[in-house]
C-alpha positions as CSV (number, residue, x, y, z in Angstrom):
1,M,-26.3,-5.4,60.1
2,G,-28.0,-5.5,56.8
3,E,-29.6,-8.1,54.5
4,L,-26.3,-9.5,53.1
5,S,-24.9,-10.6,56.5
6,K,-27.9,-12.9,56.9
7,L,-26.4,-15.0,54.1
8,P,-24.0,-17.8,54.8
9,N,-20.3,-16.7,54.8
10,I,-21.1,-13.0,54.9
11,G,-19.9,-11.2,58.0
12,P,-19.9,-7.5,58.7
13,N,-16.6,-6.8,56.9
14,V,-17.5,-8.5,53.7
15,E,-21.0,-6.9,53.8
16,A,-19.3,-3.5,54.2
17,Q,-17.1,-4.2,51.2
18,L,-20.1,-5.4,49.1
19,N,-22.0,-2.2,50.1
20,Q,-19.0,-0.1,49.1
21,A,-19.0,-1.9,45.8
22,G,-22.6,-1.0,45.3
23,I,-24.1,-4.4,46.2
24,T,-26.6,-4.0,49.0
25,T,-29.1,-6.8,48.7
26,P,-28.9,-10.6,48.2
27,E,-30.7,-10.2,44.9
28,Q,-28.0,-7.8,43.7
29,L,-25.3,-10.2,44.8
30,K,-27.0,-13.0,42.8
31,E,-27.4,-10.9,39.7
32,T,-23.8,-9.7,39.9
33,G,-22.4,-13.2,40.5
34,S,-19.6,-14.3,42.7
35,T,-16.8,-13.6,40.3
36,Q,-17.9,-10.1,39.4
37,A,-18.6,-9.3,43.1
38,W,-15.2,-10.5,44.0
39,L,-13.6,-8.3,41.3
40,K,-15.4,-5.3,42.7
41,I,-14.1,-6.1,46.2
42,K,-10.6,-6.8,44.9
43,A,-10.7,-3.3,43.4
44,I,-11.1,-1.8,46.8
45,D,-9.2,-4.4,48.9
46,D,-6.2,-5.9,47.2
47,T,-6.0,-8.6,49.9
48,A,-9.2,-10.2,48.7
49,C,-8.3,-13.9,48.6
50,I,-9.7,-17.1,47.1
51,H,-11.6,-17.8,50.3
52,R,-13.6,-14.6,49.9
53,L,-14.5,-15.7,46.4
54,Y,-15.6,-19.1,47.7
55,A,-17.6,-17.3,50.5
56,L,-19.4,-15.2,47.9
57,E,-20.3,-18.2,45.8
58,G,-21.5,-20.0,48.9
59,A,-23.6,-17.1,49.9
60,I,-25.2,-17.0,46.5
61,Q,-26.0,-20.7,46.7
62,G,-27.1,-20.5,50.3
63,I,-24.4,-22.9,51.6
64,R,-21.2,-22.7,53.6
65,K,-18.1,-22.2,51.5
66,T,-16.8,-25.6,52.7
67,E,-19.9,-27.2,51.1
68,L,-19.2,-26.0,47.6
69,P,-18.8,-28.9,45.1
70,S,-15.2,-29.6,44.1
71,N,-15.9,-28.8,40.4
72,K,-17.2,-25.3,41.4
73,K,-14.1,-24.7,43.6
74,E,-11.9,-25.7,40.7
75,E,-13.7,-23.3,38.4
76,L,-13.4,-20.5,40.9
77,K,-9.7,-21.3,41.6
78,A,-9.0,-21.1,37.8
79,F,-10.7,-17.7,37.7
80,Y,-8.8,-16.5,40.8
81,N,-5.4,-17.7,39.5
82,H,-6.0,-15.5,36.4
83,F,-6.0,-12.4,38.7
84,K,-3.1,-13.3,41.0
């Protein structure tokens, strides 16, 4: 278990995918941003869903994905729908 899994919403599987994508620290995740991190994960796992995108954003903000503000969820949903 590394540093990333200490963040909200990040379990061992997502942490492994982030590591595979070259993101190994919370600082790198914040610098990369949720959308770009999700795209990196999507490139290695085509099943990456909107909930993973919400989870990444929540991890960056330090909150559970269910606590994301509705306007942020809408923004992320619009981004996600572009790649469906």
